[in-house]
N, C-alpha and C positions, 0 to 999 in steps of 0.2 A: 302827197301828206307830210308833213313836218314831223321829223322824231325827236321829240326832246323838245320841242322849240325848236331846232333847228330845219332852218329852210329848206334847204339842200344839202344835203350830207355827202353825195357823190361828188358834187363841186367844193364840198369843204375840204375833204378828205384828198382830190387833186390838187388844192391849192396849198395845204399845207405840205403835203409831197416835194410840189414845188418850191415850196418856202427852204424847205429843209435839204433841199441840193443846190441850192445855191452855195457856192465858194463863202466861206467868211471865218472868222477869226475859229470859231467852236471848231469846223470842219478841220482847219488845219492843227487844231490843238488835237484831237482827235486821232487822227493820222499820226501826229508826231509819237502821242504816246504809246499806240498801238504798236508800230516800228522799231520804238527802243525800249518799250516796256511788255510787250507783250498782248495778250488777252486780257489777261486779268488789268492791267493799267490801263488796256481802252476799256473796258467796261465801268472800273473806276472815274474816270474821264468822264464819261457819258453819264453818271450818276450824278457828278457834278455839273452837268451842263442840264440835265433834265431837274433836278434843284431847281436850278439859276431860272430855269423856261416857268416851270411853277410857281417862283416867288413872284416875276413878272407879272407874269395872267393874275396872280393874286393882288398886287397892286393895282393892275388898270382895273381889273371887276370892281374893287373899294373906291374907284377913284380918284386917288392918288397922284394918274395921269395930269387930270384936270390942273391940278394944283399946280404939277409941273410945267403945262403949257401959261397958267395963269402968271407964272413967275419966271420971266425968262434966267434971270443971274441963276436962279437955284437948278433948274434945266443945265445950262453952261457949265455951270461948277460940277454936277456930276458929269456930262459929258468929255468933260477935261481927265479929270479921274481915270475915266475908264481908258481917255485915250493915253493917259501917260502909262496905264498898264500895261496896256498891250504893247507897248513903245519898250517898257522895259522886260516883259517876257523875250520879245525880240531880240535885245540886244544879249539877251541871257543866254538864247539860242545861238546866236554869233561867237559869244566869247566863251562857250564852253571847249575845252579841249577834245580832238579827232579821234583819236585813237586812245581804245580799254577805256572809254566814258559807260560802258554797258554795266560794268562789275558789281562792286561792290554799293550803289543806291539802288541797284534793283529791288530789295525789299521795301525802299522807302518809298516808291513810284504809286503803288496806290493812293496814299494820303495826298502826297506830292500835288499827283494828276488831278486827283478829285479835288483840292482845296484853288488850285490854277484855273481848273475848269468851273468852279462854281463864280470866282472872281470874274473871267472871261463874259462868263453869261450874264452876272447879275449888275456890272460896270457896264451895261447900256442900257440909257434912257430912253434910248429912241426906239429900243423894243418894245419897253410900256406902252408907248405912244401907236405902235404898231399895233398891238392887242388891240389898245383903246380903239381903233380904227377897223382892226379885220373882224372883231366879234360880231358886232353890231350887223354885219354886210348878210350873216347867216341864221341872224336870231329871229323867230317869229312874235312881234309882239303880242301877238291876242294870243297864241300857245305857249309863250316860253314859261319856263317854271323857273325863273329867278336863278338859285344860286346852285340849284339842280341841273337845269340848263349848261351854267358857266363850267360846274364839274366835270360835266360829260363833254362837255370840248376840251375842255383840260386833258382828260383823262383819255380823249382818240388822239391829241396830238402826241401826249405820253408813248401810248403804242404805236403811232405811228415814228416816233424818231428812234424807240428801241431798233425797230426794224432797217428801217434805211441806217441805223449808224452803225449796225450789228454789220453790215455790208462793211460800211468804211474799215470797222477795227479790224473782220479779216483780211480785209485787201490791204491794209497796212500791214498786217502780221506776213502776208504772205509776200511783198514788197523788201520787208525786212532779211526775209530768208534768201530771198534770189540776191539782197546785196550784202550775203554774210562775207561773200569773198573777194567783195569791193568796196573796202572800209573808205579810200576816198570817195566813192561818189556818194556812199551814205552820208559822211562830209558837209558837202555839196548842197546836197538836198534839205541836209537840216539848217543848212544857212541861208539855204533859199527860203525857208519856211519861216525861218527869222526877221529875214527882209519884207514877207508878206505881211511879217503881223506887224512892223514896224510901219510901213505903208498905211495899213489900216489902222492904226493908232494915229496917225498923222491926218488920215482925211478924216476921220471923224472930229479931231480936237480944230481944224479948218472949217467943216461945215458950218455955215452959221443957223 
């Protein structure tokens, strides 16, 4: 029996978890924040990513995704902006000094990581199209309750995000503690994250 208009709740939950587990810009941003700024920075990043997701879900639900599909130039423009931002974040990680980079900036990590995560999430028009294609797969047309069904699905995604991302946050903190005595390893890991974000940005910009 559909619950709140969702046809297969179990499959929906599993699909969302698998989607969350796929490594992407948000995952690397979350791990980096947790490793460098601690649990507080990790959850600030999670809040930014979740707000970005909810904004994209709302945009998809209101049909703006259809507008993006109908106007390829607008969609391409948003894609390039998102790609450029990911590359910019990656370059900043590569340029930051190695030793002593955790000190005076720690207090600012909350706001900094929140803003960065929000932009990483929102500046991804492909995610809007994903939600637009994903939600109808699990909505029962005969029993759906309109906005209430969409809000329920969005709420489930938020709860699952908190669960999985909490694992990543504490994993990032654990890794940071393990590497505390090996600053050069931490520098190289940060640079690897920077390279990954640049690669994600370039791929997003080149995809047609």
